[in-house]
N, C-alpha and C positions, 0 to 999 in steps of 0.2 A: 448500588455499587460503590466502592472509592478507589481507586488505585492512581498512587501518587507515585510523583517523579519530582523532586525538590518543593517548589511549590504550587505542582499542577492539580486540580481535582477533577477526575472524570466521572460521571454519573449517568445512568443509564434511565432516560425520561418516558414516562409511555405518556400519551395525548396528545404529541404534537400531531397535526392533520394538514399542515402544510407550511409552506415557506416563511407566511406570513406567522405563522406561531414560532418558529425557531429565531425569526428578526425580534417577537415582542419578548422571547426570553433574553436575548443578546444584548437588548438595550436597558432591561430591567437589571440585567445582572451588574452590566457596564457602571450602573451606579452608583456599586456600592464601593463603602470606604474598604481602601484594600484590594480590591479588584484589578489587577492591571489591564486583563485583557479576557475575554469570553467567546465562546464560540458555540451555539446548537445547529447539530445536525440534523435535516430533517428525515433522511432517508436512513440514517442509521440509529437514530432515537437517542443521539448523545449529546452530553454538554459540557465542553469541558471551559474551567476554569482557571485562569495564572492568579495567586493571589503572593500576599506578604505575608499573610497572619493566619495559622489555623485556625484560631478562634471563631475567621469568619465562615468555616466552613458550614454551622449550624446556619447563618444568614442565609448561604447561599440557598441551601434546602429547602427553607421555610417561602424564600419569596418564589423559588418555583412553586411551591405546593399553594402558594397564596393566588398563584396566577391562573390555578386551575389546573396543574400538571402532577403527574404522580411521579416521584423518586423509587426507580425497581431494584431492589437487590441484586448482583449479579448475576447470584444461583439459580434467581428465577428469572432470568433476560429470556431464554429461549421458551419457558413455558408463558410468560407474556406475549410474544409474538403467536403462539398457538391459540392462547385464548382469543386475543382479536383476529385472528384468522377465523377462528371459527365461531363469534360472533358477527363478525360481520355476514359468514355463509348464512348464518342462519337466520338475520334480520333480510337478507337477499330475498331468498327462497321465502317467506311470508310478505315482504314488497310485490314478489312477482305473483305469488299465488291468487292477493287480492288486485291487482295493476294490470294485468291481462284482462279479465273479464269486465274490468270496467273502461279498458280501452276498446273494446269493443262495444260493448253497448255505446260507448260514445261518437264513435267513428262510423261503425256497421249500421245503417238507419233501417236494415231489415230487421234487427235485433231487437229495436226498440220496444217498447208497451207503454202503457198507460202508469206513470209513476216512476219510469225509468231512470230520471235523473235523483230521486230520492236512492235507489237503490247505488245508483253510481255513488254519489257522496257517501253512504255506508262501506262501500269498497276500499274509496280511495282515503276516508279517514284513518283508518289503522296503517296503513299502509304510509300515510305523511306521517303519523304521531307517535306509531309504535317504532316502527321499521326507521323511521328519520331518527331517531330518538335522541341518539349518538349528537347528531348535530346542532340542533336546538338547544340540547345541555351544553354544549360548548359556545354557543353563541351569545346564550343567557350568559353563561361566566364572561365571555369576554366583554360585554354592553355593560358589565357589571364595573369591570378594570378600566372601560372604556379606551378598548380594541377592539379591532374587527381582522376576523382569516376568512380563509376559505367558508367555515363552517358559517358564517355569518351570511354569506350570499346563499348559501344551499338553504339556509334554514327561511330567509327571508323570501326567496323565490317561490320555495313548497308552502309556505304559510300563507303568502298574497295568494297563490293560487286557490287554496284553501277559503281563504276568508272572503274573496271575491265571490266565487263562486256560491258561499253559503249564505251571504249576503242577497245575492241574485236569486238564491232559490227561495229562499224565504222571504222576500218583497214578493214573488212571484203568489202568494199566499193571499198579500192583500192587494192584489190588482196591479201591483209596483212593476215597469219593467227600466231595468238598469242598462246602459247601454243596449246591445242587442239581444240582452236577455241571453246569453250565450254563459257556459261555465265550464269552469276548468281545473275540473276535479281529476279528471285522469291525467292534467299536465303536471302535478304538483306531484301524484304517484307516481308517474314515469321520471319524474326528475331524482326525487329520491331513489327509485328502483336503478336505474342508471348510472347514477352516482355511487352508490352501494357497491354493483357491479364493478366500475373502475377500483374504489377502495379494494374490494376482494381479490381483484388480479393485481393490485399494486402491492399489497400485501405477500401474495405469495411471488411475486416477482422479487421482492426485496429480500424476501427469505432466501430463495434461491441463489440470490448475490453474497450471500454470506454464509453459502454451501461451502466455499473454500477455507475458510477459517477456521467453521466446524468440524470438518474433514481433518484438518491441522490438530486441532482441539482433544480429538478422539482418537487419535492414534495409538494411544496408551494403552497398555494391557490391563486386564480384568485379576489376572493373580499372579503373583512371581512364587518361581520357585528357587529357594537359597540352595546351596554346594551340599547342604546335610539333608535335603530332600523338604526341608518344612517349607509351608506353602505359606506366603503371608501376602497382605493389601500393598499396591504396589507403593500409595502415602507411607506406609509401613520402612521404606527403602532409606539406609543410612549411607553416607559416603564409608569407603571400605567393607562395606559386604560384598559378600560374593553370591553369582546368581549363575542359574542356568539357562539357557536361551537352544532350547530344542528345532529342529528344522519346521519352518512353518509359522515359528512364533516369533513376536514382534520383541524387542529390546526393550526391556522397563525402562529402563534410565540411562544417561551418559557413561559412559565405561571404557574401560582398557580391558582388552582379551586378556587373561591369563591360562587358558589352555584353550586346544581345539583350533581348528580352521576350517573355514565357511565363506561362501558368498551373500554379501547383505546389500538387500535390495533398498537404497535410500532414495528411489525417485519421488516419494512423497515429502522429502526434507531438499534435494535437491535440484530434481528434476532431472538430473543423469538417468535414461533408462536402462545402464548396462549395471547390475550389481558390481561391487567393488570385493574383493579378494580378501578376508582379513585374516592376523591368524596373533599367535602370540605377543604382545606388546602394539599389538594396533591400536587405535580407538575407534569407537562405538559410539552412533545416536541414538537416541533413546527415541522409539516410535518407528523405526527400520525396520525390516524383517530380513530374520533369517532365512536362505531360501535349502541350506540341505544341511551340513554337518551339525555335530554342538557344539556348544560354546560356554567357557567357564566365563563369567565377566565381574571385573570389580566396578562397582558403584564409583565416581569421582563426582559426579555433580545431580542434584536432585531437585525435585521443585521447579520452584520460579529460576532457580541458576542453571537446567538445562536449556540446551540449544532449542530446544523446541519450543518451549516456554518462553521463550526472550525472540522466537521467530513470530509466536503466536502474538506477543505483545508490542511486538513493532508493525505487525500488519493491522492489527487491532487499531492502534494509534495513527495510523496512515490510513485507513477508514474514516477514523473521524476527523481527519484533516479538511482544510480547506482551500482550493486554488483561487489565485488571485482573480481570474474568469470570473468567478462564482460570484465576489464583490459587488457585481452589476447586478445581478440576481436579486441580492439582496438588496438593493437600495431601491430596486424595482416594487418587488416584494412588500417594502415597508410602506407604500401609501399607493399600491395598486388597488387593493381589497375598496378601501372608503374613498377613493377617485372611480372606484367601478361603482358603487353605490350615489353616488353623487351624477354619474350619468347616466343611473338609471332614471332619478329621479329628474335627472331635464329630459329626458327620451320620454316619460309618463308627461310631464307638463308641456313639454314642446308638440307631442302629439294631440292632446287635448287641445292646446291652444291655434294651431294647424287647421285641423279636420273635424276636432269636437267630435273624432272616434272614440270611444271609450274602450272597447274592446280592443282595438288597434294596438291604442300607448300601453294598455296593461300590460298587452303579448309580448311588443318589445321591450318595454321595461324589465321584464322578468328573463328575456331571452339574456339583456346585456348582462345582470345581476348571475346567470346560470352559466355564462361563455367565458365572464371573465376573472373563473376562478383559477389561482397562478397553479394546479398542482404540478403541471408539467414544468413548469419553469423552477419548482424548488426540488423535483426528482432529476433535471438533469444535469447537475456537476455530482450531487454526491452519489448517487446509485453508478454511475461510472466509474468512479473511484472505487467503489465500494467490490467492482466486478473486476476493477484492472489489476487492484494488489491483493484481491484474491486470487485470481488467474497466475497473477506472478509468485505469490507463495508458493503454489502447486509446482512452479518450476525452478523455484532455489533462487527466486526474485524478489525483491526485498524493496519497496520502494518506500521511502520514509513517510512520503506527504504529498498533497495536491500541488505544492508548488516545485517539486524534484519533477513533475510531469511537464511544467512550463519551461523549467529550465532546460528539459531537453533539445526545445522546438529550437533554439539557437546555436545549439551546440556545431560546430564545425570542423573541432581539432580535437582529435582523442590520443590523449599522450600515456603510452603505458611505462610501468616500471618495468626492469626486464628481470628480474630476480622473483622467481615465485609467480610469475605473474604469466610471461612469457616461456619462462623458461619453469622448470620442475620445482627449484629452491632447494633441490637435495642436492647441495654439495658432494663431489664426491673425486678422492685425490686419486690421480693417474702414474704422477711418477715425481722422478727429479730429474733434471737437465743442468747439466754444471760441464766447464769445460776440465781437463785433463787434470784428475786428480782419483787417489785410490778409493775402490766401492766402501772400504772402511771409513773415510772420511765422508762419502754422500751418505751413508747410514748415521754417521753422528749428526749432520747437518738436517737429514730430516729429524732424528730424536731433539735435536735441541729446541727445531721451532716447533713441532709436537708439543713439546714441552711449556715453552711459553703460551702458547694459541690456546692449550686447555683452560689458562684464566679468562680468555676469549668468549663471547656469546655470540658473535657472526658466523653465521653457517659458512663462509669461506675458513674461518677459524676453527669451526667442531669437526670440518673433515679433514683437515691438517692435524689436529689435537687425537684424531681417530688414527693417523698413518704409521703409529708408534706406539707400543704397549707399556714401554718400558719410559716411563716419565723422571728427568731430572729437576731437583730442586729450584724452582726460580723468587730469586728477589728484586723488589722493586720493581712492580710490573704496571708499566704505565700502558693504555689505551690512546690512540692516538686516531681519533675518527676521519671515515676516511682515507687514512694514508696505513694505518699497521698499528703495530704492537711492539712493544721493546721491555727486556728484563733482562737482569743479570743471571746466567749460568757457567756455572765453574770461572766465577768472576769476572766474566767476559760480557761486556754488555752485545744482546743477540737484539737483532732485529728482523722480523716478519711482515713483509709490507710493498707496498709499492714503491718505485724506485725514487722519489723526492723522498722516502725515509732515510737514505743513503747517502752518506759524503761522496763514495767512490763508486762508480758500476762501470766496470771494464766492458769494452765493448766487443767481448767474449758472451760474456752473460747478458748483456743488452739482448745479442742477435739472436741469444734463444728465449729469450721471452717473448722477442717479435715474431719469431717462426710460430711458438706457443699459441700467443694471443690472433696471429693470420688464419689459425682452425678453428675458432670461435671459444675455445678454453680460455681460461684464466691463469696470467702467471703471477705468481707471488715470489719477490727474491724473499731469500734468507742471507744472512750475513753475520760477520761478527763486528764490532767495534769500526761501525761505519762503512763498513765494506762488503760487497753485494759478491757474494760467493756461488750460489747456485739457484736456481730456476724450481719452485713446485709448479708442477701442472695441476690446476683443478679444473674439472668439469662439470658444466650444469647442463642437462640433456631439455632441449626444446620444445616446449608441449607439443604431441599430433596435432592438436587442434589450432596450432597459433596462429599459422598462416589461414587456415578458413577462416578465423575471426577477424582478420586484417581485410582480406576480401568482402565477408559480409560487412563489415563498416565501411568501405570502398563504396559498396552497393547503394550505402546511404547515404552518399555524398560525403563523407567524412576526409580530412587530410590525417594522418596517421605519424607519430611522431614515437622514439623511445628516448626515454631520460633513464640514465645510467652510472651509480659512481665508479663503475667499470671503466678501464680504459677504451680508448678510441675504435685501437683497431677490433679489439674484441666484440664491441657494440655494436662496429659497423657488419662484422663476419655473421652476429646472430640477426641484424636488421635485414641483412640479403638473404636470409635463410629464409623468414616470415614475410619478407616484401614489404619491410618498411624502408622509406628513402629517405628520411630524416630522423638524424640520431642528435643524441645530446649527449655526449659522454665525461666522465670523470668529473661530475657532480657531486661534491660534498652534500652529506644528507640536509644540514641547515640549508642548501644554496636550492632544493630541489623546490620550494615554495616558489622563490625568487626568480625561478628558471618559468615555472604557470606565471609568474605576473606579469615577465616580460613578454610572454607571447600575448596575454592578455592587452599590453599596452599595443601592441602592434594591430590590434582591431579583431583578435581572433575570440571566441568562446569556446573556454578549454573543458574537454572531461579528462580529469585525473584517475587514472586506475592504478591501481597497487596494493601491498598487503603486509606491508611491515611497519615498525614505529616512526620508522622515519619519514615513512608519507605520509602519517598524518597530517601535519602542517601542509603538504600540497594537497590534499584532497580536500582538507578546509579551504585554500586560497581558491582551488578552480572555482567554476562556476557548477559544474556538476561533479561531485567526488565519487567513485566507485568504488569499493573496496571487494576483495577477494576475499570471499569465507574463510578460507583456509586459513588467514593472516591473523592478527593479532586483534583484540579489542578493541585497543585505540584507533587503529586504523577504522574500523567496523563503525567507530561512535563520531568519526569526526567524517565520515561519508554521506551522501543524500543515498545512496545505492548498494546495497549489499547484494553479490552473488554469491549464496551459500556453496555453490559447488568449485571447485579451480578452475573449470573449462572455461578458456577464454571467450567461447563462443558467446557466453551466455552474458556478454558485453555488450553485443550485439542484439541478443534478443531482448536485453532490458530496456536498450534503448529505444528499439521497433516498437515494442508494448507500451511505455512511456506514450511514446508520440502517437499512436495506435490509441492510448484512451483520452489525449487529450484532443486529439481527431474526433472520437467520439463526443468527449463534452461538447465540444463548441458546435457538430452536428445536432445535438440534443436542445443547445441555447437558441440556437437559429430559428428549427422551426416551433419552439419553447416560442418566443416570440414573433415567429409569424403568424402562427395561430390565432392570438388574440390580437395582433396589430391588425389582419384583417379582418378576423370574424364580429369584434366588438360595433365596431361600424355598422357592418351589415346587419347584427341586429339590432341596433340603435335605429336604422332604416326601416324596417320592419320588414328585413329580407330572412329571418333567421328564425323559426318556430322554437319555441320553448325545448320541446323534448329533442329535435331535433341536436341543439344548443346541448343539451345535457350529454345526449349520446357523443357528439364532438368533442365536449371536452375530455369522457372516459377514454376517448381514442384517442385523444392529445398523450394523456399520461401513459397508454399501453403502448405507444409507439416510441415514447422514451426509454423505458423499461425495456421493450424488447430490443431496441437499441443499444441499449446498455449490455445487455446478455448475450450480444453476440461477440463482445469479448470474450467470453468463457471457449470459443475454439479458436484463439492465438496458440500458435505451436511455436515458430521461430524459427530460427535455425540449427538449431540439435537435432531435432525432429526428423529434418533430412537427412542426416547421416545413418 
């Protein structure tokens, strides 16, 4: 698989069995000239490489292959997972069929007969060598490359049990008694069987953890019907083509409704449970479901440019990312297996020197080898990230990576932009307020304001531009960011904007503006030759869920602030309606990042929520940038978290999910470390049977997997509405 973003190479790699495998790949790739960073993710089976030269890509593949792993094409990724799960199941069944009777014969004296030990040897051998072949093959390859992994421990433990037992059994023919003459064929067989069971359950858990992203990828349609009745494959759709979406069908690709009216279920993309009404002129997203009426849609984006494809790519990259907390696990796993082998040898020698009991020495050493397998440690972080980001994608919450999860931990201040975030962002012209002048003058003032604002791209300007159909010629148009616009109309300089745009603002006009602002409306002054003559009243409705979003964030211990370029009175009125008590108003676009920085210098860890191009610097400056997905691509690119829907409560959901995922990671790591820390000394002291050790190792991995899968049940604040 090759997916590039600048100089980033992402590969799907088959054969990684533990954290030691991923650490080994990372170390080898990091030594290549031109590689600035490398990351191998054991749980996802992905390797990401940042490099400065495209020519190095073949060398990267060759290095991975040379280490004994297989680079898999993206189209075969799912089939590889299925094949691996099937192979593990087959080997597990065979191992169990041979191991169970071997255990019964070895442990139940009543079943034993003359020559029973040879039968046990015959039963255990295929279980240890055929069923355990993947471990032995990987261990052999690792040894040739001078490294060790979990497979090394499993192979050493099981082969050591078989070798010792075979030596004892063959020696008995010649009257030799080694140790107490005990054999451990069933121990080796049980080790292989239990670890295969753990790996099979682990494979199933990893597959479930990726269900969310696979569900997103499978949202596409199978056949698309064009407007003329022709059926085509979805891959054949081009921008500009018109296709029909009948009731119950999925929208084939992103587009604009050209005919019809319906309600579209967007829950799989946005997480919003309520279908959205659409009609002519509205945009629809590919993969969403048309619930009732028939629609004719004109394709606007196809393939990798669609919203669904971009969401899938973002989540895919996030699932392959690494949280800083994982670095400790990586450092430990790098030397864990060699250390475990040393401890096992020391245990063997120590028991022989202290007690002379070869059987006790052997079983204790094997128990150390088996209990030390760092499977749970390798799964602890990546599996939780996979499930958490996948669940987020289902709810329209895109978490860009593991680092973001940790950034949410310390955030204590959430700063909302006003327009398009707390409010709908759909400005509406309500009317004109002005001192005593004839109505004809009022109409003319609206007309010249609409004419000048027709050259502006600001949402307020667009609302004013729509207030009058007949536009006049405008010359020398100028945009004054954060203040307003000017232009020559009928040879007079017309200004539309804030008070500071004008040289003269009469008390009457100022009072009208103040009154409008006190209701939460935006007051835009219009006048000629530097004199403000009237007030244009523009409103932006507050989103119904904004107040609930503020309350939800307060429940999480957040302090909330509102930052806006609007005037203080309007900002105060909006803030009061949604329950925000800290307002930073009249902030120019370029100053928002500075305001975030100022809060940070005061000791705050800031999350910024915005949706516009002018929010991008502030989103980048914040400790955690959250973009409302209804906004611009620039804002989304600058953010750490993206909310696909426009519901501000999703901000609280995103932070809650990120924190819960991080909490799960910490819980996983704690138990993984605690398990090995406590179990290895017990094994070395001879207090842990190798079979119990193998079972405990499998259970530890299963605990980490099941604990991570609990994130699939995350609901959030929107689900309670």
